[in-house]
C-alpha positions in Angstrom: 21.7 38.7 92.3 18.5 36.8 93.1 16.6 39.0 90.6 18.9 38.1 87.8 18.6 34.4 88.6 14.9 34.5 88.5 14.8 36.3 85.1 17.2 33.7 83.7 15.0 30.8 84.8 11.9 32.4 83.3 13.7 32.9 80.0 14.9 29.3 80.0 11.4 28.0 80.7 10.0 30.1 77.9 12.6 28.8 75.4 11.9 25.2 76.4 8.2 25.7 75.9 8.6 27.3 72.5 10.9 24.4 71.4 8.4 21.8 72.5 5.6 23.5 70.6 7.8 23.7 67.4 8.7 20.0 67.6 5.1 19.0 68.0 4.1 20.9 64.9 7.1 19.5 63.0 6.1 15.9 63.9 2.5 16.5 62.9 3.5 18.0 59.6 5.9 15.1 58.9 3.2 12.6 59.6 0.7 14.3 57.3 3.4 14.7 54.5 4.3 10.9 54.7 0.6 10.0 54.7 0.0 11.9 51.5 3.1 10.5 49.7 2.6 6.9 50.5 -0.1 5.1 48.5 -3.2 4.4 50.6 -3.2 0.7 49.5 0.4 0.3 50.7 -0.5 1.5 54.3 -3.9 -0.2 54.4 -3.7 -3.6 52.7 -7.5 -4.1 52.5 -7.7 -1.5 49.7 -5.6 -3.5 47.2 -7.4 -4.6 44.0 -6.1 -7.6 42.0 -4.8 -6.9 38.5 -6.9 -8.6 35.7 -4.9 -11.0 33.5 -4.0 -9.4 30.2 -5.2 -11.3 27.1 -4.4 -10.1 23.6 -6.7 -10.9 20.7 -5.2 -10.5 17.2 -6.6 -11.1 13.7 -5.0 -12.5 10.6 -5.3 -10.6 8.3 -5.3 -7.5 10.5 -7.8 -5.7 8.3 -10.1 -8.3 6.7 -12.2 -7.5 3.8 -15.8 -8.6 3.0 -16.5 -12.4 2.9 -12.9 -13.1 3.9 -11.6 -16.0 5.9 -10.1 -14.7 9.2 -8.2 -16.4 12.1 -8.4 -15.0 15.6 -5.7 -15.8 18.1 -5.6 -15.3 21.8 -2.3 -14.8 23.7 -1.3 -14.1 27.2 1.9 -13.9 29.4 -0.1 -13.8 32.6 -1.7 -17.3 32.5 -1.5 -20.6 30.8 -4.2 -20.4 28.1 -3.7 -24.1 27.2 -5.4 -24.9 30.5 -8.1 -22.2 30.1 -11.7 -22.7 28.9 -12.7 -20.8 25.8 -16.1 -19.8 24.3 -16.1 -18.1 20.9 -19.2 -16.2 19.7 -20.3 -14.7 16.4 -22.9 -12.0 16.7 -23.9 -13.3 20.1 -24.2 -16.9 19.0 -21.9 -19.5 20.6 -20.0 -21.2 17.8 -17.2 -23.1 19.5 -16.1 -23.9 23.1 -13.5 -26.0 24.8 -10.3 -26.1 26.7 -7.2 -24.5 25.1 -9.0 -23.3 22.0 -6.6 -20.3 21.5 -7.4 -19.9 17.8 -10.7 -19.5 16.0 -11.5 -19.1 12.3 -14.6 -17.5 10.7 -15.7 -15.6 7.6 -16.6 -12.0 7.7 -19.9 -10.7 6.3 -20.7 -8.7 3.2 -19.3 -5.2 2.5 -20.3 -2.7 5.2 -22.0 -5.5 7.3 -21.0 -5.8 10.9 -19.6 -9.0 12.4 -19.2 -9.1 16.2 -16.6 -11.6 17.4 -16.9 -12.4 21.1 -14.6 -14.4 23.4 -15.1 -15.5 27.0 -12.1 -17.1 28.8 -12.1 -18.8 32.2 -8.5 -19.2 33.4 -7.2 -22.1 35.5 -7.1 -19.6 38.4 -10.8 -19.0 38.0 -10.6 -15.6 36.5 -13.0 -14.6 33.7 -11.8 -12.5 30.8 -14.0 -11.1 28.0 -13.0 -9.8 24.6 -15.1 -8.3 21.8 -14.1 -7.1 18.3 -16.5 -5.6 15.9 -15.6 -6.0 12.2 -17.3 -4.0 9.5 -15.5 -4.7 6.2 -15.2 -1.9 3.8 -13.6 -2.1 0.4 -11.3 0.1 -1.7 -10.4 -0.6 -5.3 -6.8 0.2 -6.1 -6.0 0.7 -9.8 -3.2 2.3 -11.7 -2.6 3.9 -15.1 0.6 4.6 -17.0 1.2 7.5 -19.4 3.4 5.8 -22.0 2.7 6.1 -25.7 0.3 3.7 -27.5 -1.0 3.9 -31.1 -4.4 5.6 -31.8 -7.5 3.6 -31.1 -5.5 1.2 -28.9 -8.0 -0.6 -26.7 -5.7 -2.3 -24.2 -4.1 -1.0 -21.0 -1.0 1.2 -21.3 1.6 -0.9 -19.5 4.1 0.6 -17.1 7.6 0.7 -18.5 11.0 1.7 -17.0 11.3 5.3 -15.9 7.7 6.0 -16.9 5.1 8.0 -15.0 2.4 6.0 -13.2 -0.6 7.0 -11.2 -2.4 4.9 -8.5 -6.0 5.7 -7.8 -8.0 4.6 -4.7 -11.7 4.1 -5.2 -13.2 3.5 -1.7 -16.6 2.0 -0.9 -17.3 3.0 2.7 -20.8 3.6 3.9 -21.5 6.6 6.2 -23.8 6.9 9.1 -26.6 8.0 6.8 -26.4 4.8 4.8 -24.8 6.5 1.7 -21.4 5.8 0.4 -18.9 8.5 1.5 -17.4 10.4 -1.4 -13.7 9.7 -2.1 -12.8 13.3 -1.3 -14.2 13.1 2.2 -11.9 10.3 3.4 -8.4 10.0 4.8 -5.7 8.1 2.9 -2.4 6.7 3.9 -0.1 5.7 1.0 2.8 3.3 1.4 5.4 2.4 -1.2 7.6 -0.7 -0.6 7.0 -0.4 3.1 7.7 3.3 3.4 4.9 5.6 4.4 4.5 8.5 1.9 3.6 11.3 4.3 3.6 14.1 1.7 1.1 12.2 -0.5 -1.2 11.0 2.4 -4.0 12.9 4.0 -7.5 14.1 3.7 -9.0 13.6 0.2 -5.7 12.4 -1.3 -7.0 9.4 -3.2 -4.3 9.4 -5.9 -0.6 8.9 -5.9 1.6 9.8 -8.9 5.3 9.0 -9.4 8.0 8.4 -12.0 9.9 5.2 -11.8 13.6 5.7 -11.0 16.6 4.5 -12.9 17.0 1.6 -10.5 14.0 -0.2 -11.8 12.2 -2.6 -9.5 8.6 -3.7 -8.7 6.5 -1.2 -6.8 4.5 -2.5 -3.9 1.8 0.1 -3.2 -0.5 0.0 -0.2 -3.4 2.3 0.6 -5.3 2.6 3.8 -8.6 4.5 3.8 -10.3 5.6 7.0 -13.4 7.7 7.7 -13.0 10.8 9.8 -16.5 10.3 11.3 -16.6 6.5 11.9 -14.2 3.7 12.7 -14.6 2.2 9.2 -11.4 1.4 7.4 -10.5 -0.2 4.1 -7.1 -1.4 2.8 -5.8 -2.6 -0.6 -2.4 -3.2 -2.2 -1.1 -3.8 -5.7 2.3 -4.5 -7.4 3.3 -2.7 -10.5 6.3 -4.2 -12.3 8.0 -2.1 -15.0 8.4 -3.8 -18.4 10.5 -3.3 -21.4 9.0 -1.0 -24.1 8.4 -2.7 -27.5 8.1 -1.8 -31.2 5.5 -3.4 -33.6 5.5 -3.1 -37.4 2.4 -2.4 -39.5 1.8 -2.0 -43.2 0.8 1.4 -44.3 -1.4 0.7 -47.3 -2.0 3.5 -49.9 -5.6 2.5 -50.2 -6.7 1.2 -46.8 -4.3 3.1 -44.5 -2.5 1.6 -41.6 -3.3 -2.1 -41.1 -3.4 -2.1 -37.3 -5.4 -5.4 -37.4 -2.3 -7.3 -38.6 1.2 -6.8 -37.3 4.2 -7.7 -39.6 6.0 -10.6 -37.8 8.0 -13.6 -38.8 8.1 -13.8 -42.6 6.2 -11.3 -44.7 5.5 -11.9 -48.4 5.3 -8.9 -50.8 3.5 -11.0 -53.5 3.4 -9.0 -56.7 3.6 -5.7 -55.0 6.4 -3.5 -56.1 6.9 -1.9 -52.7 5.8 -2.0 -49.1 5.5 0.9 -46.7 6.4 -0.3 -43.2 5.3 1.8 -40.1 6.9 1.3 -36.7 4.8 1.9 -33.6 6.6 2.2 -30.3 4.6 0.8 -27.3 4.9 2.1 -23.7 7.7 4.7 -24.3 7.4 7.7 -22.1 6.4 10.2 -24.8 3.2 11.7 -26.0 3.4 11.2 -29.7 5.0 9.0 -32.4 7.5 11.5 -33.7 8.7 12.8 -30.4 12.2 14.2 -30.9 13.5 12.3 -27.9 13.0 9.0 -29.8 15.6 7.9 -32.4 14.7 5.3 -35.0 17.6 3.3 -36.5 16.4 1.2 -39.5 18.5 -1.7 -40.7 18.5 -4.1 -43.7 20.3 -7.4 -43.0 21.8 -5.8 -39.8 23.3 -2.8 -41.7 21.9 0.6 -40.9 20.1 2.1 -43.9 21.3 5.7 -43.4 22.0 8.2 -40.6 18.4 9.6 -40.5 16.9 8.6 -37.1 13.7 10.6 -37.3 11.7 8.5 -39.8 9.0 6.3 -38.2 8.3 4.5 -41.5 10.3 3.2 -44.4 9.4 2.1 -48.0 11.1 -1.1 -49.2 11.4 -2.1 -52.8 13.1 -5.2 -54.3 16.0 -4.5 -56.6 14.8 -5.1 -60.2 15.4 -8.6 -61.6 16.1 -10.1 -58.2 14.2 -12.3 -55.7 14.9 -13.3 -52.1 14.6 -12.4 -48.5 15.9 -9.4 -46.5 15.8 -9.0 -42.7 14.2 -5.7 -41.8 14.9 -4.5 -38.2 14.6 -1.4 -36.2 15.9 -0.2 -32.8 14.3 2.7 -30.9 15.9 4.6 -28.0 14.6 7.3 -25.8 17.3 10.0 -25.3 15.8 11.2 -22.1 15.2 7.8 -20.4 18.2 5.5 -20.8 16.2 2.3 -19.8 13.6 2.8 -22.6 14.9 0.8 -25.5 13.3 -1.6 -27.9 14.2 -3.5 -31.1 12.3 -5.9 -33.4 12.5 -7.3 -36.9 11.0 -9.5 -39.6 11.9 -11.3 -42.8 10.6 -9.6 -46.0 10.2 -12.0 -48.9 9.9 -10.5 -52.4 9.5 -12.1 -55.8 11.3 -11.5 -59.0 9.7 -8.3 -60.3 10.6 -6.1 -63.2 
């Protein structure tokens, strides 16, 4: 009996010893685990570092060009800038200083010339904040061309008409690190139409954007942003292309001198002693490639009555009826069968004498 009691006591002591050892290890592990999870600065306050007051510096315009007037504005939600002291610098030179000077205006330099804008702020709490912006204005020319019809030897710009094709071309002027202008094909372009980014037409080397105006005709606001893949240089430009109505202009087709493009037939036209006049109609800015395109229909009228059902003739010959004199109103309407918004009409008074 005594032997069994002795064995039982030894077993109980051993279990108690093991339990104590396990609890000690558990407490040590828990302390290390908590120590690792809790931020050091939270446990030991002397390691806390104060947060610097955030000051935002913005420019208007955001992407200024060369020799452009720019306004810089400082803003902060962490301190009252009206009570802060400001010092504004251009290229390291102090230009303006004083209390509460949150805005500062200046003019950028020439194309591809750096302008360094510096700002030092001392808040009313005694904190010092420094901001620096480097501006290197680059330029991009944004032009457009339309593909509507104009007469041969026409020297003007082909205007953009409803439902016509138009192409926008970006011509950048960005200087590379070697001091040479970067080729247009080596830059990155971001095209935007009426506020919508055109992802499919943007990218490396895509310096053109071509489109056809929709049936819902409205002005096109086109923006292009050009950046260099090797530097921080960026250029931006925008233009507005407003579709116009096509037009038709009349010219005399003289048997000796040819088409008299130097003088349009407008208002009142006198035939003098001529027995006939050959009038040619030239459509301007229609979405066709040539004058006699089958999609165009020509409806000629005399005194508002259609001459005949032939709508393919681009010119007509007019003769006065023998023994009569007077005035007839010659008019023409042109329609594009493929583009419902392309329509034009015009007319003039033809005065003829009594001829036999």
